[in-house]
C-alpha positions, 0 to 999 in steps of 0.5 A, a space after each residue: 580646769 585649764 588644760 596644757 598642750 606640748 608644742 615641741 616639735 617632734 622629728 621622726 623618720 621613715 624606715 627607708 632612711 634608718 634602713 640607709 643609716 644602717 647599711 652606712 653604718 655597717 659600712 664604716 665598720 666593715 671597711 675599719 676592720 678590714 684597715 685594721 686587720 690589713 696592718 695586723 703585723 704593724 700592731 703586734 710589731 712593737 709591744 705595749 711597754 707594760 708587755 715588754 716590762 712583763 717579758 722583760 724585754 725592757 729594762 727598769 731599775 726600781 725606784 727607791 726612795 732619795 736617802 739625801 746623800 749627793 756623790 759627786 762624780 767627775 769622769 773625763 774621757 780619754 784615750 791612747 796615742 794608737 786610740 786602742 785603749 779608751 777609758 775614763 780619767 787614766 789609761 790602765 795602770 795609772 792612778 784613778 783609772 776607771 775610779 770604782 764607785 760605791 754608793 748605797 740605794 737611794 743615794 744621788 751620783 751626780 755625774 759631769 763628764 767632759 771628752 777630753 779625747 779626739 774621738 767622739 763619746 757618749 755616756 750612760 749607766 747600766 745593769 748589763 755585764 757587756 754591751 751598751 744595751 739598758 741604759 738607764 733613764 736620767 743618767 745619759 749624757 748625749 748618745 751614740 747617734 749625737 755624741 759628745 765632740 772632743 771638748 764637750 761635757 755634760 751632767 747627769 744623775 742616778 739614783 740606785 733602786 737596789 743593790 748590786 753592781 751597775 756599769 758606767 760606760 761609753 755608749 758608742 758601740 765598741 767603745 766599752 770594750 776598749 775600756 771605757 768601763 768602770 763600776 758602781 757598787 750598791 750596798 754591800 757586795 759580795 766581793 770575789 776572791 781571785 784564786 792566783 795561779 801557782 807559779 809553776 803551773 804558769 811556767 807549765 803554761 808558758 813553756 807549752 805555749 807557741 810564740 806568737 806568729 809575726 805577721 808580715 808589715 802590710 805596706 802601704 797601697 798605691 793610690 788608685 783611680 776613683 771608682 765610684 765608691 769608698 767603702 767603709 767595710 764591715 767590722 772597721 769599727 774594731 781596731 785592726 783593720 789599720 794594719 791591712 789599710 782597709 778601714 777604708 777601701 780604697 785607702 787612698 784614691 786619686 780624683 780630678 778636682 771638681 768631681 763628687 767622692 762618695 763615701 759608703 757605711 757598709 759596717 754596722 756601727 755609725 761612722 764619720 768622715 773628717 779631713 785631717 788626721 786622729 794627731 792634729 784633729 780636723 782640719 776643716 775641709 770637710 766633715 760628714 758628722 756621725 752617718 749611720 750603716 746604710 748610708 752615704 757622704 758626698 763632698 766635692 773638692 776643688 782645690 788640688 792637693 793631699 787630704 788625709 781624712 779619719 773616722 772621728 768615733 774610730 781614729 785609728 780609721 785612716 784614709 787619703 784623697 789625692 786630687 789632681 
């Protein structure tokens, strides 16, 4: 009988080495735990998507089977001459103003949008009845932080997942409130009946309503010497600041050729500082592009002259720089 032997090497360690290994592993666990719990506020500051869905902090449209129906929709961003009224396709009171789109669940609405205005715009579909949140993924064209410039356009699509009323809007803050919003009616949505007020009641109300006070016209401010910063104040993204020449403060500044000029965005909305006028458009001397709240923009002008400028997003905002 022949015996065989296993000649493979056997590795052994000592109790001392095992103890060192355990100490090292324990140290790694302790350090990792300290780092993890020291950043606890960070870990809990952004809930996981599934948590957001359960708590309804993230809006999701219900998925629906595609019906095979395509609904082409062409929309144009337009503005009134004073930029106070914004709309799609036509101004209020004109045919095709903010057209209502009718569709069924599962139909594909194909949007083709173009910016025919002089301001910046962007597009999206939401179920929210106000504001610019809850934009449904896939329906966007550009964004508030990267909007469509005049003459630019884009395409998107939207397949409604459930019956109800959706809204297509300009997603630049404030533009929906100025009129850039239309409805998408999906399925058999009941139409609310609007009760007409009796003429007699209307007459009584009109008699009881005092005449609005006429605001005195504010004279255009005299130029002031530039003192280090031009502020874009809080609330300038809403029409009205132009009536008091306070969309940029100071409204009209004077500087010497070669001096650097800085604008500070102290509003909650994004703005631009663009040389030119709302009626004629940019003239190419300077343009900040879109810069967000809390940021600044600077430019140096070397040639003497008067430089009017405005905001491409909110064209009622105008200012003047005079270079001596």
